[in-house]
KEMI-686118 format. One record per residue (C-alpha): residue number from 1; residue in three letters; z negated, y negated, x. Coordinates in Angstrom, 3 decimals. Example, Ala and Ser with C-alpha at 12.3 -4.5 7.8 and 13.67 -1.06 7.14 Angstrom:
REM KEMI-686118
{lumfi:1	lovo:Ala	zz:-7.800	yy:4.500	xx:12.300};
{lumfi:2	lovo:Ser	zz:-7.140	yy:1.060	xx:13.670};
This chain:
REM KEMI-686118
{lumfi:1	lovo:Met	zz:-2.172	yy:17.554	xx:15.764};
{lumfi:2	lovo:Glu	zz:-2.284	yy:17.881	xx:19.412};
{lumfi:3	lovo:Gly	zz:-1.643	yy:14.770	xx:21.725};
{lumfi:4	lovo:Ile	zz:-3.564	yy:12.539	xx:19.426};
{lumfi:5	lovo:Pro	zz:-6.640	yy:11.131	xx:21.260};
{lumfi:6	lovo:Asn	zz:-8.453	yy:10.177	xx:17.945};
{lumfi:7	lovo:Asn	zz:-11.296	yy:11.161	xx:15.948};
{lumfi:8	lovo:Arg	zz:-10.091	yy:11.206	xx:12.296};
{lumfi:9	lovo:Ala	zz:-11.320	yy:12.425	xx:8.862};
{lumfi:10	lovo:Phe	zz:-9.604	yy:12.531	xx:5.356};
{lumfi:11	lovo:Ile	zz:-10.807	yy:12.730	xx:1.849};
{lumfi:12	lovo:Ala	zz:-9.251	yy:12.377	xx:-1.457};
{lumfi:13	lovo:Val	zz:-10.839	yy:10.431	xx:-4.295};
{lumfi:14	lovo:Arg	zz:-10.018	yy:11.138	xx:-7.710};
{lumfi:15	lovo:Val	zz:-10.183	yy:8.181	xx:-10.467};
{lumfi:16	lovo:Asn	zz:-9.756	yy:8.665	xx:-14.180};
{lumfi:17	lovo:Glu	zz:-7.625	yy:6.583	xx:-16.279};
{lumfi:18	lovo:His	zz:-10.483	yy:4.160	xx:-16.892};
{lumfi:19	lovo:Gly	zz:-10.886	yy:3.406	xx:-13.195};
{lumfi:20	lovo:Val	zz:-14.121	yy:5.771	xx:-13.010};
{lumfi:21	lovo:Ile	zz:-14.478	yy:7.509	xx:-9.762};
{lumfi:22	lovo:Leu	zz:-14.861	yy:11.169	xx:-10.366};
{lumfi:23	lovo:Asp	zz:-16.140	yy:12.291	xx:-6.904};
{lumfi:24	lovo:Pro	zz:-19.690	yy:11.355	xx:-6.615};
{lumfi:25	lovo:Gly	zz:-19.741	yy:11.867	xx:-2.832};
{lumfi:26	lovo:Ala	zz:-16.886	yy:9.715	xx:-2.158};
{lumfi:27	lovo:Pro	zz:-19.174	yy:6.455	xx:-1.693};
{lumfi:28	lovo:Ser	zz:-21.580	yy:8.436	xx:0.598};
{lumfi:29	lovo:Ala	zz:-18.621	yy:9.639	xx:2.859};
{lumfi:30	lovo:Leu	zz:-17.212	yy:6.220	xx:3.074};
{lumfi:31	lovo:Ser	zz:-20.727	yy:4.762	xx:3.946};
{lumfi:32	lovo:Thr	zz:-21.427	yy:7.439	xx:6.655};
{lumfi:33	lovo:Ala	zz:-17.838	yy:6.931	xx:8.157};
{lumfi:34	lovo:Leu	zz:-18.222	yy:3.061	xx:8.532};
{lumfi:35	lovo:Ala	zz:-21.799	yy:2.900	xx:9.304};
{lumfi:36	lovo:Glu	zz:-22.746	yy:5.639	xx:11.779};
{lumfi:37	lovo:Ser	zz:-23.339	yy:4.872	xx:15.306};
{lumfi:38	lovo:Ser	zz:-19.754	yy:5.192	xx:16.067};
{lumfi:39	lovo:Pro	zz:-18.061	yy:3.819	xx:12.999};
{lumfi:40	lovo:Ala	zz:-14.282	yy:4.244	xx:12.278};
{lumfi:41	lovo:Thr	zz:-12.206	yy:1.511	xx:13.680};
{lumfi:42	lovo:Asp	zz:-9.177	yy:2.003	xx:11.239};
{lumfi:43	lovo:Leu	zz:-9.358	yy:2.798	xx:7.603};
{lumfi:44	lovo:Phe	zz:-6.251	yy:4.001	xx:5.922};
{lumfi:45	lovo:Leu	zz:-6.119	yy:3.856	xx:2.107};
{lumfi:46	lovo:Phe	zz:-3.316	yy:5.411	xx:0.367};
{lumfi:47	lovo:Ser	zz:-2.015	yy:5.444	xx:-3.301};
{lumfi:48	lovo:His	zz:0.651	yy:7.524	xx:-5.031};
{lumfi:49	lovo:Gly	zz:2.954	yy:6.399	xx:-7.674};
{lumfi:50	lovo:Trp	zz:3.933	yy:7.693	xx:-11.179};
{lumfi:51	lovo:Trp	zz:4.839	yy:11.058	xx:-12.225};
{lumfi:52	lovo:Thr	zz:2.515	yy:12.599	xx:-9.530};
{lumfi:53	lovo:Lys	zz:0.911	yy:15.987	xx:-9.751};
{lumfi:54	lovo:Val	zz:-2.546	yy:16.440	xx:-8.167};
{lumfi:55	lovo:Pro	zz:-1.248	yy:19.181	xx:-5.548};
{lumfi:56	lovo:Leu	zz:1.231	yy:16.687	xx:-4.400};
{lumfi:57	lovo:Ala	zz:-1.161	yy:13.678	xx:-4.346};
{lumfi:58	lovo:Val	zz:-3.497	yy:15.240	xx:-2.045};
{lumfi:59	lovo:Ala	zz:-0.648	yy:17.540	xx:0.055};
{lumfi:60	lovo:Lys	zz:-0.538	yy:17.054	xx:3.495};
{lumfi:61	lovo:Glu	zz:2.528	yy:15.081	xx:3.730};
{lumfi:62	lovo:Phe	zz:1.213	yy:12.455	xx:1.550};
{lumfi:63	lovo:Tyr	zz:-1.825	yy:10.995	xx:3.483};
{lumfi:64	lovo:Val	zz:-3.008	yy:13.437	xx:5.981};
{lumfi:65	lovo:Glu	zz:0.690	yy:13.841	xx:7.552};
{lumfi:66	lovo:Phe	zz:1.208	yy:10.043	xx:7.454};
{lumfi:67	lovo:Thr	zz:-1.573	yy:9.206	xx:9.186};
{lumfi:68	lovo:Asn	zz:-1.206	yy:11.919	xx:11.798};
{lumfi:69	lovo:Arg	zz:2.442	yy:10.891	xx:12.519};
{lumfi:70	lovo:Leu	zz:1.356	yy:7.147	xx:12.852};
{lumfi:71	lovo:Leu	zz:-1.429	yy:7.990	xx:15.294};
{lumfi:72	lovo:Gln	zz:0.972	yy:10.143	xx:17.064};
{lumfi:73	lovo:Ile	zz:3.620	yy:7.615	xx:17.429};
{lumfi:74	lovo:Ala	zz:1.051	yy:5.021	xx:18.635};
{lumfi:75	lovo:Ser	zz:-0.440	yy:7.611	xx:21.176};
{lumfi:76	lovo:Gln	zz:2.898	yy:8.234	xx:22.803};
{lumfi:77	lovo:Ser	zz:4.110	yy:4.703	xx:22.969};
{lumfi:78	lovo:Pro	zz:4.084	yy:3.294	xx:26.639};
{lumfi:79	lovo:Ala	zz:2.947	yy:-0.103	xx:25.694};
{lumfi:80	lovo:Gly	zz:2.595	yy:-2.693	xx:22.805};
{lumfi:81	lovo:Leu	zz:0.718	yy:-0.580	xx:20.230};
{lumfi:82	lovo:Arg	zz:-2.922	yy:-0.297	xx:19.999};
{lumfi:83	lovo:Leu	zz:-4.077	yy:3.128	xx:19.021};
{lumfi:84	lovo:Pro	zz:-7.097	yy:3.398	xx:16.539};
{lumfi:85	lovo:Lys	zz:-10.244	yy:4.806	xx:18.456};
{lumfi:86	lovo:Ser	zz:-11.388	yy:6.449	xx:15.415};
{lumfi:87	lovo:Ser	zz:-9.821	yy:6.592	xx:11.842};
{lumfi:88	lovo:Phe	zz:-10.775	yy:7.675	xx:8.305};
{lumfi:89	lovo:Ala	zz:-8.237	yy:8.146	xx:5.554};
{lumfi:90	lovo:Val	zz:-8.703	yy:8.116	xx:1.707};
{lumfi:91	lovo:Gly	zz:-6.122	yy:9.271	xx:-0.715};
{lumfi:92	lovo:Ile	zz:-6.587	yy:7.607	xx:-4.100};
{lumfi:93	lovo:His	zz:-5.456	yy:9.934	xx:-6.677};
{lumfi:94	lovo:Trp	zz:-5.384	yy:8.598	xx:-10.181};
{lumfi:95	lovo:Pro	zz:-3.648	yy:10.203	xx:-13.446};
{lumfi:96	lovo:Ser	zz:-0.306	yy:9.328	xx:-13.309};
{lumfi:97	lovo:Met	zz:0.927	yy:12.301	xx:-15.514};
{lumfi:98	lovo:Leu	zz:0.142	yy:12.733	xx:-19.215};
{lumfi:99	lovo:Asn	zz:-1.213	yy:16.174	xx:-18.563};
{lumfi:100	lovo:Glu	zz:-2.182	yy:16.779	xx:-14.877};
{lumfi:101	lovo:Asp	zz:-4.246	yy:20.000	xx:-15.356};
{lumfi:102	lovo:Asn	zz:-1.026	yy:21.796	xx:-16.572};
{lumfi:103	lovo:Pro	zz:2.123	yy:20.234	xx:-15.116};
{lumfi:104	lovo:His	zz:4.262	yy:22.576	xx:-17.179};
{lumfi:105	lovo:Ala	zz:2.395	yy:21.590	xx:-20.442};
{lumfi:106	lovo:Leu	zz:5.042	yy:20.572	xx:-23.192};
{lumfi:107	lovo:Val	zz:3.668	yy:16.929	xx:-23.397};
{lumfi:108	lovo:Asn	zz:4.824	yy:16.340	xx:-19.950};
{lumfi:109	lovo:Trp	zz:8.303	yy:16.506	xx:-21.289};
{lumfi:110	lovo:Leu	zz:7.838	yy:13.231	xx:-22.533};
{lumfi:111	lovo:Glu	zz:6.542	yy:11.633	xx:-19.446};
{lumfi:112	lovo:Val	zz:9.744	yy:9.723	xx:-19.161};
{lumfi:113	lovo:Phe	zz:8.327	yy:7.694	xx:-22.102};
{lumfi:114	lovo:Ser	zz:5.129	yy:6.857	xx:-20.570};
{lumfi:115	lovo:Phe	zz:6.293	yy:3.830	xx:-18.454};
{lumfi:116	lovo:Tyr	zz:4.242	yy:1.407	xx:-20.142};
{lumfi:117	lovo:Thr	zz:1.226	yy:3.367	xx:-20.329};
{lumfi:118	lovo:Met	zz:1.333	yy:4.336	xx:-16.581};
{lumfi:119	lovo:Glu	zz:2.305	yy:0.459	xx:-15.730};
{lumfi:120	lovo:Lys	zz:-0.914	yy:-0.606	xx:-17.414};
{lumfi:121	lovo:Arg	zz:-3.062	yy:2.375	xx:-16.516};
{lumfi:122	lovo:Ala	zz:-2.177	yy:1.570	xx:-12.681};
{lumfi:123	lovo:Asp	zz:-3.409	yy:-2.107	xx:-12.964};
{lumfi:124	lovo:Val	zz:-6.597	yy:-0.629	xx:-14.845};
{lumfi:125	lovo:Val	zz:-7.190	yy:1.852	xx:-12.302};
{lumfi:126	lovo:Gly	zz:-6.827	yy:-0.755	xx:-9.248};
{lumfi:127	lovo:Glu	zz:-9.204	yy:-3.501	xx:-11.076};
{lumfi:128	lovo:Thr	zz:-12.070	yy:-1.010	xx:-11.499};
{lumfi:129	lovo:Gly	zz:-11.781	yy:2.117	xx:-9.314};
{lumfi:130	lovo:Ala	zz:-10.086	yy:1.203	xx:-6.419};
{lumfi:131	lovo:Ala	zz:-11.663	yy:-2.258	xx:-6.458};
{lumfi:132	lovo:Ser	zz:-15.164	yy:-1.037	xx:-6.390};
{lumfi:133	lovo:Leu	zz:-14.183	yy:1.207	xx:-3.223};
{lumfi:134	lovo:Ala	zz:-12.979	yy:-1.843	xx:-1.584};
{lumfi:135	lovo:Gln	zz:-16.149	yy:-3.658	xx:-2.312};
{lumfi:136	lovo:Leu	zz:-18.081	yy:-0.935	xx:-0.957};
{lumfi:137	lovo:Ile	zz:-16.175	yy:-0.983	xx:2.353};
{lumfi:138	lovo:Tyr	zz:-16.640	yy:-4.393	xx:2.601};
{lumfi:139	lovo:Arg	zz:-20.540	yy:-4.355	xx:1.811};
{lumfi:140	lovo:Val	zz:-21.044	yy:-1.402	xx:4.528};
{lumfi:141	lovo:His	zz:-18.875	yy:-2.947	xx:7.154};
{lumfi:142	lovo:Lys	zz:-20.532	yy:-6.407	xx:6.813};
{lumfi:143	lovo:Glu	zz:-23.839	yy:-4.820	xx:7.946};
{lumfi:144	lovo:Ser	zz:-22.310	yy:-3.117	xx:10.922};
{lumfi:145	lovo:Arg	zz:-20.823	yy:-4.557	xx:14.228};
{lumfi:146	lovo:Gly	zz:-17.276	yy:-3.947	xx:15.585};
{lumfi:147	lovo:Glu	zz:-13.938	yy:-4.483	xx:14.384};
{lumfi:148	lovo:Leu	zz:-12.261	yy:-2.674	xx:11.176};
{lumfi:149	lovo:Arg	zz:-8.628	yy:-2.619	xx:10.648};
{lumfi:150	lovo:Val	zz:-7.736	yy:-1.688	xx:6.898};
{lumfi:151	lovo:His	zz:-4.270	yy:-0.347	xx:6.604};
{lumfi:152	lovo:Val	zz:-3.397	yy:0.140	xx:2.855};
{lumfi:153	lovo:Leu	zz:-0.258	yy:2.158	xx:1.967};
{lumfi:154	lovo:Ala	zz:1.203	yy:2.578	xx:-1.570};
{lumfi:155	lovo:His	zz:4.272	yy:3.744	xx:-3.208};
{lumfi:156	lovo:Ser	zz:6.186	yy:2.645	xx:-6.644};
{lumfi:157	lovo:Phe	zz:3.314	yy:2.139	xx:-9.295};
{lumfi:158	lovo:Gly	zz:0.778	yy:2.878	xx:-6.875};
{lumfi:159	lovo:Cys	zz:1.575	yy:-0.559	xx:-5.456};
{lumfi:160	lovo:Arg	zz:0.084	yy:-2.093	xx:-8.559};
{lumfi:161	lovo:Val	zz:-2.897	yy:-0.046	xx:-8.008};
{lumfi:162	lovo:Val	zz:-3.667	yy:-1.503	xx:-4.575};
{lumfi:163	lovo:Cys	zz:-2.691	yy:-4.977	xx:-5.384};
{lumfi:164	lovo:Ala	zz:-4.815	yy:-5.255	xx:-8.492};
{lumfi:165	lovo:Ala	zz:-7.713	yy:-3.707	xx:-6.471};
{lumfi:166	lovo:Phe	zz:-7.193	yy:-6.286	xx:-3.613};
{lumfi:167	lovo:Cys	zz:-7.256	yy:-9.144	xx:-6.013};
{lumfi:168	lovo:Ala	zz:-10.323	yy:-7.909	xx:-7.869};
{lumfi:169	lovo:Ala	zz:-12.123	yy:-7.025	xx:-4.639};
{lumfi:170	lovo:Leu	zz:-11.322	yy:-10.545	xx:-3.017};
{lumfi:171	lovo:Thr	zz:-12.263	yy:-12.350	xx:-6.319};
{lumfi:172	lovo:Ala	zz:-15.730	yy:-10.692	xx:-6.164};
{lumfi:173	lovo:Ile	zz:-16.138	yy:-11.131	xx:-2.551};
{lumfi:174	lovo:Ala	zz:-15.472	yy:-14.902	xx:-2.685};
{lumfi:175	lovo:Arg	zz:-17.991	yy:-15.011	xx:-5.627};
{lumfi:176	lovo:Asp	zz:-20.752	yy:-12.945	xx:-3.887};
{lumfi:177	lovo:Phe	zz:-20.186	yy:-13.720	xx:-0.047};
{lumfi:178	lovo:Gly	zz:-17.569	yy:-16.597	xx:0.125};
{lumfi:179	lovo:Thr	zz:-16.244	yy:-15.286	xx:3.421};
{lumfi:180	lovo:Ile	zz:-14.185	yy:-12.089	xx:5.062};
{lumfi:181	lovo:Pro	zz:-15.917	yy:-11.199	xx:8.458};
{lumfi:182	lovo:Asp	zz:-13.703	yy:-12.083	xx:11.462};
{lumfi:183	lovo:Thr	zz:-13.901	yy:-8.585	xx:12.437};
{lumfi:184	lovo:Val	zz:-11.817	yy:-7.455	xx:9.296};
{lumfi:185	lovo:Arg	zz:-8.074	yy:-7.299	xx:9.599};
{lumfi:186	lovo:Leu	zz:-5.938	yy:-6.279	xx:6.440};
{lumfi:187	lovo:Asn	zz:-2.442	yy:-4.579	xx:6.427};
{lumfi:188	lovo:Leu	zz:-0.900	yy:-4.037	xx:3.381};
{lumfi:189	lovo:Val	zz:2.298	yy:-1.669	xx:2.715};
{lumfi:190	lovo:Leu	zz:4.277	yy:-1.730	xx:-0.384};
{lumfi:191	lovo:Leu	zz:6.694	yy:1.188	xx:-0.422};
{lumfi:192	lovo:Gln	zz:9.341	yy:0.644	xx:-3.110};
{lumfi:193	lovo:Ala	zz:6.929	yy:-1.410	xx:-5.352};
{lumfi:194	lovo:Ala	zz:7.545	yy:-0.889	xx:-9.061};
{lumfi:195	lovo:Phe	zz:6.495	yy:-4.461	xx:-10.129};
{lumfi:196	lovo:Asp	zz:8.306	yy:-7.575	xx:-10.670};
{lumfi:197	lovo:His	zz:9.645	yy:-9.401	xx:-7.608};
{lumfi:198	lovo:Asp	zz:7.781	yy:-12.535	xx:-8.312};
{lumfi:199	lovo:His	zz:4.375	yy:-11.174	xx:-8.917};
{lumfi:200	lovo:Leu	zz:3.459	yy:-12.069	xx:-5.403};
{lumfi:201	lovo:Glu	zz:3.991	yy:-15.922	xx:-6.160};
{lumfi:202	lovo:Arg	zz:0.610	yy:-17.932	xx:-5.695};
{lumfi:203	lovo:Glu	zz:0.163	yy:-18.514	xx:-9.561};
{lumfi:204	lovo:Lys	zz:1.482	yy:-15.064	xx:-10.535};
{lumfi:205	lovo:Lys	zz:-0.266	yy:-11.599	xx:-11.000};
{lumfi:206	lovo:Tyr	zz:-0.981	yy:-10.661	xx:-7.553};
{lumfi:207	lovo:Gly	zz:-0.666	yy:-14.398	xx:-6.094};
{lumfi:208	lovo:Leu	zz:-4.032	yy:-14.186	xx:-4.385};
{lumfi:209	lovo:Leu	zz:-2.751	yy:-12.109	xx:-1.606};
{lumfi:210	lovo:Cys	zz:-0.640	yy:-14.805	xx:-0.321};
{lumfi:211	lovo:Ala	zz:-3.520	yy:-17.170	xx:0.113};
{lumfi:212	lovo:Pro	zz:-3.673	yy:-18.462	xx:3.683};
{lumfi:213	lovo:Glu	zz:-7.488	yy:-17.855	xx:3.847};
{lumfi:214	lovo:Val	zz:-7.015	yy:-14.234	xx:3.339};
{lumfi:215	lovo:Pro	zz:-6.580	yy:-12.373	xx:6.582};
{lumfi:216	lovo:Leu	zz:-3.706	yy:-10.129	xx:5.203};
{lumfi:217	lovo:Arg	zz:-0.401	yy:-9.039	xx:6.497};
{lumfi:218	lovo:Leu	zz:2.200	yy:-7.515	xx:4.089};
{lumfi:219	lovo:Leu	zz:5.112	yy:-5.082	xx:4.761};
{lumfi:220	lovo:Val	zz:7.384	yy:-4.826	xx:1.792};
{lumfi:221	lovo:Thr	zz:10.347	yy:-2.246	xx:1.604};
{lumfi:222	lovo:Arg	zz:13.369	yy:-2.673	xx:-0.779};
{lumfi:223	lovo:Ser	zz:16.539	yy:-0.427	xx:-1.188};
{lumfi:224	lovo:Glu	zz:19.814	yy:-1.039	xx:-3.207};
{lumfi:225	lovo:Glu	zz:19.769	yy:2.864	xx:-3.335};
{lumfi:226	lovo:Asp	zz:16.701	yy:3.048	xx:-5.315};
{lumfi:227	lovo:Leu	zz:18.249	yy:3.813	xx:-8.835};
{lumfi:228	lovo:Ala	zz:14.775	yy:4.019	xx:-10.371};
{lumfi:229	lovo:Leu	zz:14.050	yy:0.379	xx:-9.606};
{lumfi:230	lovo:Val	zz:17.607	yy:-1.219	xx:-9.547};
{lumfi:231	lovo:Lys	zz:18.441	yy:0.054	xx:-12.969};
{lumfi:232	lovo:Leu	zz:15.761	yy:2.242	xx:-14.931};
{lumfi:233	lovo:Tyr	zz:13.013	yy:-0.407	xx:-14.074};
{lumfi:234	lovo:Arg	zz:15.293	yy:-3.188	xx:-15.278};
{lumfi:235	lovo:Asp	zz:16.050	yy:-1.355	xx:-18.312};
{lumfi:236	lovo:Ala	zz:12.431	yy:-0.549	xx:-19.346};
{lumfi:237	lovo:Glu	zz:11.143	yy:-4.070	xx:-18.445};
{lumfi:238	lovo:Arg	zz:13.812	yy:-5.854	xx:-20.476};
{lumfi:239	lovo:Pro	zz:11.773	yy:-6.086	xx:-23.614};
{lumfi:240	lovo:His	zz:8.946	yy:-7.856	xx:-21.938};
{lumfi:241	lovo:His	zz:11.309	yy:-10.487	xx:-20.672};
{lumfi:242	lovo:Leu	zz:13.401	yy:-11.164	xx:-23.615};
{lumfi:243	lovo:Leu	zz:11.472	yy:-14.304	xx:-24.811};
{lumfi:244	lovo:Ser	zz:11.106	yy:-15.722	xx:-21.457};
{lumfi:245	lovo:Lys	zz:13.546	yy:-16.707	xx:-18.439};
{lumfi:246	lovo:Ala	zz:11.888	yy:-14.518	xx:-15.965};
{lumfi:247	lovo:Ser	zz:13.947	yy:-12.063	xx:-14.392};
{lumfi:248	lovo:Asn	zz:13.129	yy:-8.423	xx:-14.449};
{lumfi:249	lovo:Leu	zz:13.980	yy:-7.544	xx:-10.860};
{lumfi:250	lovo:Ala	zz:11.842	yy:-5.202	xx:-9.063};
{lumfi:251	lovo:Leu	zz:10.224	yy:-5.834	xx:-5.861};
{lumfi:252	lovo:Gly	zz:11.276	yy:-2.607	xx:-4.359};
{lumfi:253	lovo:Ala	zz:14.891	yy:-3.297	xx:-5.449};
{lumfi:254	lovo:Val	zz:15.601	yy:-6.853	xx:-4.182};
{lumfi:255	lovo:Gly	zz:12.454	yy:-7.912	xx:-2.303};
{lumfi:256	lovo:Pro	zz:10.099	yy:-10.680	xx:-2.808};
{lumfi:257	lovo:Ser	zz:11.369	yy:-13.709	xx:-4.703};
{lumfi:258	lovo:Pro	zz:12.141	yy:-16.921	xx:-2.586};
{lumfi:259	lovo:Lys	zz:8.949	yy:-18.554	xx:-3.821};
{lumfi:260	lovo:Ser	zz:6.890	yy:-15.538	xx:-2.822};
{lumfi:261	lovo:Val	zz:8.359	yy:-15.841	xx:0.686};
{lumfi:262	lovo:Ala	zz:7.534	yy:-19.659	xx:0.654};
{lumfi:263	lovo:Asp	zz:3.957	yy:-19.042	xx:-0.446};
{lumfi:264	lovo:Phe	zz:3.465	yy:-16.593	xx:2.309};
{lumfi:265	lovo:Gly	zz:4.822	yy:-19.018	xx:4.941};
{lumfi:266	lovo:Gly	zz:8.143	yy:-17.336	xx:5.523};
{lumfi:267	lovo:Lys	zz:9.098	yy:-13.780	xx:6.463};
{lumfi:268	lovo:Asp	zz:10.806	yy:-11.506	xx:8.815};
{lumfi:269	lovo:Asp	zz:13.509	yy:-9.084	xx:8.140};
{lumfi:270	lovo:Val	zz:14.367	yy:-5.780	xx:9.408};
{lumfi:271	lovo:Ala	zz:17.173	yy:-3.403	xx:8.522};
{lumfi:272	lovo:Ile	zz:16.114	yy:0.081	xx:8.799};
{lumfi:273	lovo:Lys	zz:18.741	yy:2.492	xx:10.125};
{lumfi:274	lovo:Thr	zz:18.972	yy:5.890	xx:11.892};
{lumfi:275	lovo:Gly	zz:17.377	yy:5.704	xx:15.294};
{lumfi:276	lovo:Leu	zz:14.757	yy:2.715	xx:14.508};
{lumfi:277	lovo:Thr	zz:11.706	yy:2.741	xx:16.615};
{lumfi:278	lovo:Tyr	zz:8.426	yy:0.993	xx:16.412};
{lumfi:279	lovo:Ser	zz:9.667	yy:-1.178	xx:19.378};
{lumfi:280	lovo:Asp	zz:12.231	yy:-2.650	xx:16.850};
{lumfi:281	lovo:Val	zz:9.184	yy:-3.925	xx:14.432};
{lumfi:282	lovo:Met	zz:6.793	yy:-5.131	xx:17.105};
{lumfi:283	lovo:Ser	zz:8.329	yy:-8.505	xx:17.389};
{lumfi:284	lovo:Lys	zz:8.022	yy:-9.291	xx:13.831};
{lumfi:285	lovo:Lys	zz:5.192	yy:-11.694	xx:13.679};
{lumfi:286	lovo:Ala	zz:5.264	yy:-13.198	xx:10.076};
{lumfi:287	lovo:Arg	zz:2.562	yy:-12.380	xx:7.701};
{lumfi:288	lovo:Leu	zz:5.219	yy:-11.153	xx:5.427};
{lumfi:289	lovo:Val	zz:7.831	yy:-8.601	xx:6.727};
{lumfi:290	lovo:Val	zz:10.808	yy:-7.189	xx:4.427};
{lumfi:291	lovo:Ala	zz:12.337	yy:-4.137	xx:5.272};
{lumfi:292	lovo:Asp	zz:15.558	yy:-3.093	xx:3.855};
{lumfi:293	lovo:Leu	zz:15.930	yy:0.660	xx:3.578};
{lumfi:294	lovo:Thr	zz:19.423	yy:0.619	xx:2.234};
{lumfi:295	lovo:Pro	zz:21.253	yy:1.180	xx:5.348};
{lumfi:296	lovo:Leu	zz:19.036	yy:4.394	xx:6.050};
{lumfi:297	lovo:His	zz:19.572	yy:5.639	xx:2.432};
{lumfi:298	lovo:Arg	zz:23.329	yy:5.304	xx:2.623};
{lumfi:299	lovo:Glu	zz:23.239	yy:7.238	xx:5.862};
{lumfi:300	lovo:His	zz:21.554	yy:10.121	xx:4.064};
{lumfi:301	lovo:Pro	zz:23.288	yy:10.777	xx:0.549};
{lumfi:302	lovo:Asp	zz:21.988	yy:14.120	xx:0.636};
{lumfi:303	lovo:Arg	zz:18.505	yy:12.750	xx:0.021};
{lumfi:304	lovo:Arg	zz:19.584	yy:10.993	xx:-3.137};
{lumfi:305	lovo:His	zz:17.897	yy:12.341	xx:-6.156};
{lumfi:306	lovo:Ser	zz:20.035	yy:12.322	xx:-9.454};
{lumfi:307	lovo:Phe	zz:17.613	yy:10.612	xx:-11.655};
{lumfi:308	lovo:Ser	zz:15.734	yy:8.163	xx:-9.187};
{lumfi:309	lovo:Gly	zz:18.507	yy:7.864	xx:-6.429};
{lumfi:310	lovo:His	zz:16.264	yy:7.381	xx:-3.165};
{lumfi:311	lovo:His	zz:13.094	yy:5.907	xx:-4.868};
{lumfi:312	lovo:Ser	zz:11.016	yy:8.634	xx:-3.209};
{lumfi:313	lovo:Asp	zz:12.902	yy:8.997	xx:-0.135};
{lumfi:314	lovo:Ile	zz:9.975	yy:7.557	xx:2.301};
{lumfi:315	lovo:Leu	zz:9.323	yy:10.597	xx:4.508};
{lumfi:316	lovo:Ser	zz:11.471	yy:9.898	xx:7.772};
{lumfi:317	lovo:Asp	zz:10.837	yy:9.055	xx:11.428};
{lumfi:318	lovo:Glu	zz:12.375	yy:5.594	xx:11.170};
{lumfi:319	lovo:Leu	zz:9.605	yy:4.912	xx:8.187};
{lumfi:320	lovo:Tyr	zz:6.819	yy:6.355	xx:10.295};
{lumfi:321	lovo:His	zz:7.940	yy:4.229	xx:13.260};
{lumfi:322	lovo:Leu	zz:8.310	yy:1.141	xx:11.181};
{lumfi:323	lovo:Leu	zz:4.991	yy:1.477	xx:9.774};
{lumfi:324	lovo:Ala	zz:3.267	yy:2.206	xx:13.285};
{lumfi:325	lovo:Gly	zz:4.941	yy:-1.049	xx:14.576};
{lumfi:326	lovo:Phe	zz:3.846	yy:-3.102	xx:11.819};
{lumfi:327	lovo:Leu	zz:0.150	yy:-1.621	xx:11.591};
{lumfi:328	lovo:Phe	zz:-0.431	yy:-1.053	xx:15.292};
{lumfi:329	lovo:Arg	zz:1.086	yy:-3.691	xx:17.295};
{lumfi:330	lovo:Ser	zz:-1.689	yy:-5.361	xx:19.747};
{lumfi:331	lovo:Glu	zz:-0.495	yy:-8.917	xx:18.544};
{lumfi:332	lovo:Thr	zz:-1.511	yy:-8.413	xx:15.188};
{lumfi:333	lovo:Asp	zz:-5.147	yy:-10.100	xx:15.707};
{lumfi:334	lovo:Ala	zz:-3.591	yy:-13.200	xx:17.365};
{lumfi:335	lovo:Ala	zz:-1.021	yy:-13.568	xx:14.561};
{lumfi:336	lovo:Ser	zz:-3.885	yy:-13.135	xx:11.797};
{lumfi:337	lovo:Val	zz:-5.319	yy:-16.347	xx:10.497};
{lumfi:338	lovo:Glu	zz:-8.847	yy:-17.252	xx:11.124};
{lumfi:339	lovo:Pro	zz:-11.365	yy:-16.042	xx:8.448};
{lumfi:340	lovo:Gln	zz:-12.908	yy:-18.914	xx:6.332};
{lumfi:341	lovo:Ala	zz:-14.410	yy:-19.311	xx:2.949};
{lumfi:342	lovo:Phe	zz:-11.937	yy:-19.047	xx:0.346};
{lumfi:343	lovo:Arg	zz:-11.724	yy:-19.725	xx:-3.469};
{lumfi:344	lovo:Thr	zz:-9.903	yy:-17.860	xx:-6.253};
{lumfi:345	lovo:Ser	zz:-8.371	yy:-19.580	xx:-9.259};
{lumfi:346	lovo:Thr	zz:-9.871	yy:-18.597	xx:-12.737};
């Protein structure tokens, strides 16, 4: 894309249902990108959601266009955003359909009934394949000099993949190294996350992410117009909660639980409306930022899907500006916690 003074490269990494990386050249490509004489300063990792065909997962709009638009916005901003000098983007593709080789196969008519299978698969893929990539990135960068900003963006069940990967990788790093280099900055974006709104609490499934010792900032989007999460997710999760008092509210529907917010040390809120720009987001300095997409979705009923509502309505200029303001603001480093040794619960 013209007008972007940035060296950038893209690869797609396929992972099977057991978390095994199917592309033998992927580790080498990552090592080269991060360890060469002029290593990438910014690494983008993308993970798609449930029911995604291979062509769509590696399509331009999924991670190539996302990265290009973010870099374009940053390069055109007069001040406040720090444009990456060199970037490398990785699209993690995991099998989120019953038969991906033939999207028109009869078995895919049963896709709607694979909710629990794909829910579990997302965690397995994250804990194994995606986590191994994260550990590789850490090891390679540990031997190099210079800063690395890691921007992880995921949608729907893909949020389970990256959160499970983060927790597994952080546990391994704590065990093997004990510290995260002060040259590493972590930004995590969960777009309409399809997991319970309390899973980010310190003692819960992905609670390691809120540990104050982890130099991570988190952006979560939510929408009351996301039918897939507001209604369908709750209906599907209801059997899991029959014997407990826990709610089955989705993070992408209602945002993080009050305890999650407290465990992160508070939050900043931003309402996304037509015309929002990166400058509306740059002032949000909390580790946790919650973006409400409801106003934007209600302004565009034409983009509503009859089955899932606005669950996949994530391709818009306002969203690109939201992410650019969150990921690239120059104050990010000052707001991050100082790296130190950290421990994980067993």
